[in-house]
CHARMM-style PDB file with segment names, atoms N, HN, CA, C and O in Angstrom:
ATOM      1  N   UNK     1      -0.959   1.585  -0.867  1.00  0.00      PROA
ATOM      2  CA  UNK     1      -0.434   0.468  -0.612  1.00  0.00      PROA
ATOM      3  C   UNK     1       1.263   0.469  -0.390  1.00  0.00      PROA
ATOM      4  O   UNK     1       2.083   1.258  -0.858  1.00  0.00      PROA
ATOM      5  N   UNK     2       1.476  -0.685   0.480  1.00  0.00      PROA
ATOM      6  HN  UNK     2       0.810  -1.327   0.860  1.00  0.00      PROA
ATOM      7  CA  UNK     2       2.608  -0.764   1.163  1.00  0.00      PROA
ATOM      8  C   UNK     2       3.011  -2.129   0.520  1.00  0.00      PROA
ATOM      9  O   UNK     2       2.568  -3.180   0.983  1.00  0.00      PROA
ATOM     10  N   UNK     3       3.660  -2.109  -0.305  1.00  0.00      PROA
ATOM     11  HN  UNK     3       4.019  -1.255  -0.681  1.00  0.00      PROA
ATOM     12  CA  UNK     3       4.416  -3.521  -1.146  1.00  0.00      PROA
ATOM     13  C   UNK     3       5.735  -3.921  -0.505  1.00  0.00      PROA
ATOM     14  O   UNK     3       6.608  -3.147  -0.113  1.00  0.00      PROA
ATOM     15  N   UNK     4       5.745  -5.175  -0.461  1.00  0.00      PROA
ATOM     16  HN  UNK     4       5.036  -5.804  -0.780  1.00  0.00      PROA
ATOM     17  CA  UNK     4       7.159  -5.732  -0.182  1.00  0.00      PROA
ATOM     18  C   UNK     4       7.727  -6.306  -1.795  1.00  0.00      PROA
ATOM     19  O   UNK     4       8.905  -6.583  -1.570  1.00  0.00      PROA
ATOM     20  N   UNK     5       7.584  -6.463  -2.568  1.00  0.00      PROA
ATOM     21  HN  UNK     5       6.627  -6.238  -2.751  1.00  0.00      PROA
ATOM     22  CA  UNK     5       7.818  -6.972  -4.342  1.00  0.00      PROA
ATOM     23  C   UNK     5       7.934  -5.977  -5.115  1.00  0.00      PROA
ATOM     24  O   UNK     5       8.563  -4.970  -4.788  1.00  0.00      PROA
ATOM     25  N   UNK     6       7.267  -6.138  -6.397  1.00  0.00      PROA
ATOM     26  HN  UNK     6       6.757  -6.956  -6.663  1.00  0.00      PROA
ATOM     27  CA  UNK     6       7.214  -4.899  -7.358  1.00  0.00      PROA
ATOM     28  C   UNK     6       6.386  -4.052  -6.947  1.00  0.00      PROA
ATOM     29  O   UNK     6       5.720  -4.215  -5.925  1.00  0.00      PROA
ATOM     30  N   UNK     7       6.316  -2.945  -7.762  1.00  0.00      PROA
ATOM     31  HN  UNK     7       6.857  -2.813  -8.593  1.00  0.00      PROA
ATOM     32  CA  UNK     7       5.593  -2.016  -7.818  1.00  0.00      PROA
ATOM     33  C   UNK     7       4.324  -1.720  -8.358  1.00  0.00      PROA
ATOM     34  O   UNK     7       3.626  -0.714  -8.228  1.00  0.00      PROA
ATOM     35  N   UNK     8       4.100  -3.009  -9.135  1.00  0.00      PROA
ATOM     36  HN  UNK     8       4.667  -3.826  -9.241  1.00  0.00      PROA
ATOM     37  CA  UNK     8       3.176  -2.793 -10.314  1.00  0.00      PROA
ATOM     38  C   UNK     8       2.345  -3.691 -10.070  1.00  0.00      PROA
ATOM     39  O   UNK     8       2.676  -4.810  -9.678  1.00  0.00      PROA
ATOM     40  N   UNK     9       0.978  -3.266 -10.301  1.00  0.00      PROA
ATOM     41  HN  UNK     9       0.710  -2.357 -10.619  1.00  0.00      PROA
ATOM     42  CA  UNK     9      -0.319  -4.114 -10.105  1.00  0.00      PROA
ATOM     43  C   UNK     9      -1.006  -4.271 -11.342  1.00  0.00      PROA
ATOM     44  O   UNK     9      -0.520  -3.675 -12.303  1.00  0.00      PROA
ATOM     45  N   UNK    10      -2.186  -5.048 -11.545  1.00  0.00      PROA
ATOM     46  HN  UNK    10      -2.581  -5.531 -10.764  1.00  0.00      PROA
ATOM     47  CA  UNK    10      -2.936  -5.672 -12.157  1.00  0.00      PROA
ATOM     48  C   UNK    10      -4.837  -6.013 -11.159  1.00  0.00      PROA
ATOM     49  O   UNK    10      -5.170  -6.246  -9.997  1.00  0.00      PROA
ATOM     50  N   UNK    11      -5.353  -5.891 -12.110  1.00  0.00      PROA
ATOM     51  HN  UNK    11      -5.083  -5.701 -13.054  1.00  0.00      PROA
ATOM     52  CA  UNK    11      -6.660  -5.788 -11.648  1.00  0.00      PROA
ATOM     53  C   UNK    11      -7.546  -7.379 -12.083  1.00  0.00      PROA
ATOM     54  O   UNK    11      -7.610  -7.698 -13.270  1.00  0.00      PROA
ATOM     55  N   UNK    12      -8.061  -8.104 -11.202  1.00  0.00      PROA
ATOM     56  HN  UNK    12      -8.009  -7.845 -10.238  1.00  0.00      PROA
ATOM     57  CA  UNK    12      -8.609  -9.301 -11.583  1.00  0.00      PROA
ATOM     58  C   UNK    12      -9.786  -8.874 -12.872  1.00  0.00      PROA
ATOM     59  O   UNK    12     -10.019  -7.910 -13.601  1.00  0.00      PROA
ATOM     60  N   UNK    13     -10.527 -10.757 -12.525  1.00  0.00      PROA
ATOM     61  HN  UNK    13     -10.338 -11.541 -11.933  1.00  0.00      PROA
ATOM     62  CA  UNK    13     -11.675 -10.502 -14.018  1.00  0.00      PROA
ATOM     63  C   UNK    13     -12.659  -9.390 -13.158  1.00  0.00      PROA
ATOM     64  O   UNK    13     -13.271  -8.571 -13.844  1.00  0.00      PROA
ATOM     65  N   UNK    14     -12.777  -9.357 -12.088  1.00  0.00      PROA
ATOM     66  HN  UNK    14     -12.279 -10.022 -11.530  1.00  0.00      PROA
ATOM     67  CA  UNK    14     -13.919  -9.068 -11.128  1.00  0.00      PROA
ATOM     68  C   UNK    14     -13.523  -7.549 -11.877  1.00  0.00      PROA
ATOM     69  O   UNK    14     -14.557  -7.034 -11.451  1.00  0.00      PROA
ATOM     70  N   UNK    15     -13.054  -6.735 -12.428  1.00  0.00      PROA
ATOM     71  HN  UNK    15     -12.215  -7.153 -12.774  1.00  0.00      PROA
ATOM     72  CA  UNK    15     -13.054  -5.229 -12.313  1.00  0.00      PROA
ATOM     73  C   UNK    15     -12.491  -4.772 -10.651  1.00  0.00      PROA
ATOM     74  O   UNK    15     -11.884  -3.713 -10.492  1.00  0.00      PROA
ATOM     75  N   UNK    16     -12.679  -5.383  -9.894  1.00  0.00      PROA
ATOM     76  HN  UNK    16     -13.172  -6.244 -10.024  1.00  0.00      PROA
ATOM     77  CA  UNK    16     -12.756  -4.839  -8.313  1.00  0.00      PROA
ATOM     78  C   UNK    16     -11.058  -4.947  -7.441  1.00  0.00      PROA
ATOM     79  O   UNK    16     -10.342  -4.104  -6.901  1.00  0.00      PROA
ATOM     80  N   UNK    17     -10.954  -6.307  -7.649  1.00  0.00      PROA
ATOM     81  HN  UNK    17     -11.536  -6.992  -8.088  1.00  0.00      PROA
ATOM     82  CA  UNK    17      -9.586  -7.118  -6.893  1.00  0.00      PROA
ATOM     83  C   UNK    17      -8.654  -6.658  -7.230  1.00  0.00      PROA
ATOM     84  O   UNK    17      -8.433  -7.026  -8.384  1.00  0.00      PROA
ATOM     85  N   UNK    18      -7.575  -5.719  -6.704  1.00  0.00      PROA
ATOM     86  HN  UNK    18      -7.754  -5.420  -5.767  1.00  0.00      PROA
ATOM     87  CA  UNK    18      -6.461  -5.181  -7.089  1.00  0.00      PROA
ATOM     88  C   UNK    18      -5.228  -6.068  -6.806  1.00  0.00      PROA
ATOM     89  O   UNK    18      -5.382  -6.392  -5.628  1.00  0.00      PROA
ATOM     90  N   UNK    19      -4.007  -6.675  -7.286  1.00  0.00      PROA
ATOM     91  HN  UNK    19      -3.882  -6.412  -8.243  1.00  0.00      PROA
ATOM     92  CA  UNK    19      -3.457  -7.911  -6.805  1.00  0.00      PROA
ATOM     93  C   UNK    19      -1.752  -7.161  -7.228  1.00  0.00      PROA
ATOM     94  O   UNK    19      -1.913  -6.392  -8.176  1.00  0.00      PROA
ATOM     95  N   UNK    20      -0.867  -7.188  -6.959  1.00  0.00      PROA
ATOM     96  HN  UNK    20      -0.737  -7.813  -6.189  1.00  0.00      PROA
ATOM     97  CA  UNK    20       0.460  -6.981  -7.462  1.00  0.00      PROA
ATOM     98  C   UNK    20       0.559  -7.943  -8.540  1.00  0.00      PROA
ATOM     99  O   UNK    20      -0.283  -8.832  -8.668  1.00  0.00      PROA
ATOM    100  N   UNK    21       1.744  -7.783  -9.477  1.00  0.00      PROA
ATOM    101  HN  UNK    21       2.427  -7.061  -9.372  1.00  0.00      PROA
ATOM    102  CA  UNK    21       2.214  -8.760 -10.275  1.00  0.00      PROA
ATOM    103  C   UNK    21       2.545  -9.646 -10.460  1.00  0.00      PROA
ATOM    104  O   UNK    21       2.330 -10.460 -11.358  1.00  0.00      PROA
ATOM    105  N   UNK    22       3.607  -9.620  -8.953  1.00  0.00      PROA
ATOM    106  HN  UNK    22       3.782  -8.959  -8.223  1.00  0.00      PROA
ATOM    107  CA  UNK    22       3.980 -10.970  -8.348  1.00  0.00      PROA
ATOM    108  C   UNK    22       3.555 -11.678  -7.374  1.00  0.00      PROA
ATOM    109  O   UNK    22       4.277 -12.621  -7.052  1.00  0.00      PROA
ATOM    110  N   UNK    23       2.349 -11.473  -6.649  1.00  0.00      PROA
ATOM    111  HN  UNK    23       1.762 -10.707  -6.910  1.00  0.00      PROA
ATOM    112  CA  UNK    23       1.763 -11.866  -6.047  1.00  0.00      PROA
ATOM    113  C   UNK    23       2.073 -11.451  -4.492  1.00  0.00      PROA
ATOM    114  O   UNK    23       1.227 -11.654  -3.621  1.00  0.00      PROA
ATOM    115  N   UNK    24       3.191 -10.928  -4.236  1.00  0.00      PROA
ATOM    116  HN  UNK    24       3.879 -10.763  -4.943  1.00  0.00      PROA
ATOM    117  CA  UNK    24       3.881 -10.528  -3.241  1.00  0.00      PROA
ATOM    118  C   UNK    24       2.653  -9.935  -2.406  1.00  0.00      PROA
ATOM    119  O   UNK    24       1.703  -9.532  -3.077  1.00  0.00      PROA
ATOM    120  N   UNK    25       2.548  -9.812  -0.673  1.00  0.00      PROA
ATOM    121  HN  UNK    25       3.320 -10.139  -0.127  1.00  0.00      PROA
ATOM    122  CA  UNK    25       1.188  -9.805  -0.495  1.00  0.00      PROA
ATOM    123  C   UNK    25       1.533  -7.791  -0.127  1.00  0.00      PROA
ATOM    124  O   UNK    25       2.595  -7.183  -0.262  1.00  0.00      PROA
ATOM    125  N   UNK    26       0.621  -7.435   0.188  1.00  0.00      PROA
ATOM    126  HN  UNK    26      -0.242  -7.929   0.298  1.00  0.00      PROA
ATOM    127  CA  UNK    26       0.739  -5.744   0.701  1.00  0.00      PROA
ATOM    128  C   UNK    26      -0.183  -5.186   1.446  1.00  0.00      PROA
ATOM    129  O   UNK    26      -1.140  -5.912   1.714  1.00  0.00      PROA
ATOM    130  N   UNK    27      -0.188  -4.346   1.775  1.00  0.00      PROA
ATOM    131  HN  UNK    27       0.590  -3.756   1.557  1.00  0.00      PROA
ATOM    132  CA  UNK    27      -1.264  -3.565   2.852  1.00  0.00      PROA
ATOM    133  C   UNK    27      -1.483  -2.083   2.138  1.00  0.00      PROA
ATOM    134  O   UNK    27      -0.843  -1.400   1.338  1.00  0.00      PROA
ATOM    135  N   UNK    28      -3.144  -1.912   3.100  1.00  0.00      PROA
ATOM    136  HN  UNK    28      -3.663  -2.467   3.751  1.00  0.00      PROA
ATOM    137  CA  UNK    28      -2.900  -0.839   2.816  1.00  0.00      PROA
ATOM    138  C   UNK    28      -4.109  -0.016   3.699  1.00  0.00      PROA
ATOM    139  O   UNK    28      -5.265  -0.402   3.530  1.00  0.00      PROA
ATOM    140  N   UNK    29      -3.817   1.272   4.770  1.00  0.00      PROA
ATOM    141  HN  UNK    29      -2.878   1.586   4.907  1.00  0.00      PROA
ATOM    142  CA  UNK    29      -4.463   1.651   4.969  1.00  0.00      PROA
ATOM    143  C   UNK    29      -5.112   2.685   5.295  1.00  0.00      PROA
ATOM    144  O   UNK    29      -5.978   1.912   5.704  1.00  0.00      PROA
ATOM    145  N   UNK    30      -5.628   3.896   5.557  1.00  0.00      PROA
ATOM    146  HN  UNK    30      -4.925   4.524   5.224  1.00  0.00      PROA
ATOM    147  CA  UNK    30      -5.794   5.477   5.649  1.00  0.00      PROA
ATOM    148  C   UNK    30      -5.093   6.081   5.920  1.00  0.00      PROA
ATOM    149  O   UNK    30      -5.359   7.283   5.900  1.00  0.00      PROA
ATOM    150  N   UNK    31      -3.826   5.666   6.321  1.00  0.00      PROA
ATOM    151  HN  UNK    31      -3.610   4.690   6.337  1.00  0.00      PROA
ATOM    152  CA  UNK    31      -3.033   7.107   6.871  1.00  0.00      PROA
ATOM    153  C   UNK    31      -2.105   7.841   5.487  1.00  0.00      PROA
ATOM    154  O   UNK    31      -1.829   7.097   4.545  1.00  0.00      PROA
ATOM    155  N   UNK    32      -1.698   9.193   5.450  1.00  0.00      PROA
ATOM    156  HN  UNK    32      -1.922   9.797   6.215  1.00  0.00      PROA
ATOM    157  CA  UNK    32      -0.868   9.477   4.817  1.00  0.00      PROA
ATOM    158  C   UNK    32       0.413   9.463   5.128  1.00  0.00      PROA
ATOM    159  O   UNK    32       0.531  10.386   5.934  1.00  0.00      PROA
ATOM    160  N   UNK    33       1.592   8.901   4.951  1.00  0.00      PROA
ATOM    161  HN  UNK    33       1.496   8.151   4.296  1.00  0.00      PROA
ATOM    162  CA  UNK    33       2.638   8.755   6.141  1.00  0.00      PROA
ATOM    163  C   UNK    33       3.665   9.251   4.760  1.00  0.00      PROA
ATOM    164  O   UNK    33       3.281   9.333   3.594  1.00  0.00      PROA
ATOM    165  N   UNK    34       5.007   9.532   5.258  1.00  0.00      PROA
ATOM    166  HN  UNK    34       5.319   9.466   6.206  1.00  0.00      PROA
ATOM    167  CA  UNK    34       6.154   9.892   4.885  1.00  0.00      PROA
ATOM    168  C   UNK    34       7.405   8.496   5.292  1.00  0.00      PROA
ATOM    169  O   UNK    34       7.763   8.333   6.459  1.00  0.00      PROA
ATOM    170  N   UNK    35       7.920   7.637   4.190  1.00  0.00      PROA
ATOM    171  HN  UNK    35       7.629   7.769   3.243  1.00  0.00      PROA
ATOM    172  CA  UNK    35       8.422   6.695   4.806  1.00  0.00      PROA
ATOM    173  C   UNK    35      10.157   7.128   4.210  1.00  0.00      PROA
ATOM    174  O   UNK    35      10.275   6.887   3.009  1.00  0.00      PROA
ATOM    175  N   UNK    36      11.225   7.607   4.761  1.00  0.00      PROA
ATOM    176  HN  UNK    36      11.129   7.802   5.737  1.00  0.00      PROA
ATOM    177  CA  UNK    36      12.541   7.663   4.348  1.00  0.00      PROA
ATOM    178  C   UNK    36      13.672   6.963   5.217  1.00  0.00      PROA
ATOM    179  O   UNK    36      13.436   6.251   6.193  1.00  0.00      PROA
ATOM    180  N   UNK    37      14.861   7.250   4.752  1.00  0.00      PROA
ATOM    181  HN  UNK    37      15.052   7.829   3.960  1.00  0.00      PROA
ATOM    182  CA  UNK    37      15.592   6.241   5.304  1.00  0.00      PROA
ATOM    183  C   UNK    37      15.971   6.552   6.782  1.00  0.00      PROA
ATOM    184  O   UNK    37      16.750   5.816   7.388  1.00  0.00      PROA
ATOM    185  N   UNK    38      15.425   7.618   7.338  1.00  0.00      PROA
ATOM    186  HN  UNK    38      14.792   8.216   6.846  1.00  0.00      PROA
ATOM    187  CA  UNK    38      16.057   7.695   8.682  1.00  0.00      PROA
ATOM    188  C   UNK    38      14.835   8.065   9.525  1.00  0.00      PROA
ATOM    189  O   UNK    38      14.664   8.936  10.378  1.00  0.00      PROA
ATOM    190  N   UNK    39      13.835   6.874   8.877  1.00  0.00      PROA
ATOM    191  HN  UNK    39      13.974   6.166   8.185  1.00  0.00      PROA
ATOM    192  CA  UNK    39      12.521   7.132   9.899  1.00  0.00      PROA
ATOM    193  C   UNK    39      10.834   7.221   9.088  1.00  0.00      PROA
ATOM    194  O   UNK    39      10.584   6.972   7.909  1.00  0.00      PROA
ATOM    195  N   UNK    40      10.222   7.498   9.777  1.00  0.00      PROA
ATOM    196  HN  UNK    40      10.425   7.701  10.735  1.00  0.00      PROA
ATOM    197  CA  UNK    40       8.382   7.677   9.163  1.00  0.00      PROA
ATOM    198  C   UNK    40       7.548   8.859  10.174  1.00  0.00      PROA
ATOM    199  O   UNK    40       7.585   8.967  11.400  1.00  0.00      PROA
ATOM    200  N   UNK    41       6.870   9.597   9.254  1.00  0.00      PROA
ATOM    201  HN  UNK    41       6.840   9.509   8.259  1.00  0.00      PROA
ATOM    202  CA  UNK    41       6.209  10.849   9.429  1.00  0.00      PROA
ATOM    203  C   UNK    41       4.359   9.911   9.323  1.00  0.00      PROA
ATOM    204  O   UNK    41       3.934   9.183   8.426  1.00  0.00      PROA
ATOM    205  N   UNK    42       3.916  10.201  10.174  1.00  0.00      PROA
ATOM    206  HN  UNK    42       4.261  10.792  10.903  1.00  0.00      PROA
ATOM    207  CA  UNK    42       2.571  10.252   9.824  1.00  0.00      PROA
ATOM    208  C   UNK    42       1.189  11.383   9.963  1.00  0.00      PROA
ATOM    209  O   UNK    42       0.616  11.571  11.036  1.00  0.00      PROA
ATOM    210  N   UNK    43       0.804  12.068   8.673  1.00  0.00      PROA
ATOM    211  HN  UNK    43       1.269  11.915   7.802  1.00  0.00      PROA
ATOM    212  CA  UNK    43       0.634  13.273   8.461  1.00  0.00      PROA
ATOM    213  C   UNK    43      -0.998  13.010   9.044  1.00  0.00      PROA
ATOM    214  O   UNK    43      -1.451  13.411  10.116  1.00  0.00      PROA
ATOM    215  N   UNK    44      -1.565  12.375   8.205  1.00  0.00      PROA
ATOM    216  HN  UNK    44      -1.197  12.049   7.334  1.00  0.00      PROA
ATOM    217  CA  UNK    44      -2.929  11.854   9.091  1.00  0.00      PROA
ATOM    218  C   UNK    44      -3.287  10.710  10.163  1.00  0.00      PROA
ATOM    219  O   UNK    44      -3.257   9.548   9.757  1.00  0.00      PROA
ATOM    220  N   UNK    45      -3.540  10.898  11.167  1.00  0.00      PROA
ATOM    221  HN  UNK    45      -3.565  11.842  11.496  1.00  0.00      PROA
ATOM    222  CA  UNK    45      -4.326  10.151  12.205  1.00  0.00      PROA
ATOM    223  C   UNK    45      -5.831  10.157  12.205  1.00  0.00      PROA
ATOM    224  O   UNK    45      -6.720  10.969  11.950  1.00  0.00      PROA
ATOM    225  N   UNK    46      -5.756   9.118  12.533  1.00  0.00      PROA
ATOM    226  HN  UNK    46      -5.035   8.458  12.740  1.00  0.00      PROA
ATOM    227  CA  UNK    46      -7.970   8.890  12.922  1.00  0.00      PROA
ATOM    228  C   UNK    46      -8.358   9.644  14.226  1.00  0.00      PROA
ATOM    229  O   UNK    46      -7.687   9.346  15.213  1.00  0.00      PROA
ATOM    230  N   UNK    47      -9.390  10.623  14.392  1.00  0.00      PROA
ATOM    231  HN  UNK    47      -9.935  10.865  13.590  1.00  0.00      PROA
ATOM    232  CA  UNK    47      -9.689  10.807  15.833  1.00  0.00      PROA
ATOM    233  C   UNK    47     -10.333   9.659  16.707  1.00  0.00      PROA
ATOM    234  O   UNK    47     -10.972   8.850  16.034  1.00  0.00      PROA
ATOM    235  N   UNK    48     -10.307   9.489  17.675  1.00  0.00      PROA
ATOM    236  HN  UNK    48      -9.788  10.147  18.221  1.00  0.00      PROA
ATOM    237  CA  UNK    48     -10.829   8.473  18.863  1.00  0.00      PROA
ATOM    238  C   UNK    48     -12.012   8.829  18.895  1.00  0.00      PROA
ATOM    239  OT1 UNK    48     -12.795   8.299  19.683  1.00  0.00      PROA
TER     240      UNK     48
END
């Protein structure tokens, strides 16, 4: 997941939904990436 706020997460009472503890939006996708100060690399890409 990519999160803007805290790196800490919690699970809701349904034992399935994961949220950031500070409730800041986050995103998840299926790529393996490296994010560095000088740019970003994608190691896995979905084929068309």
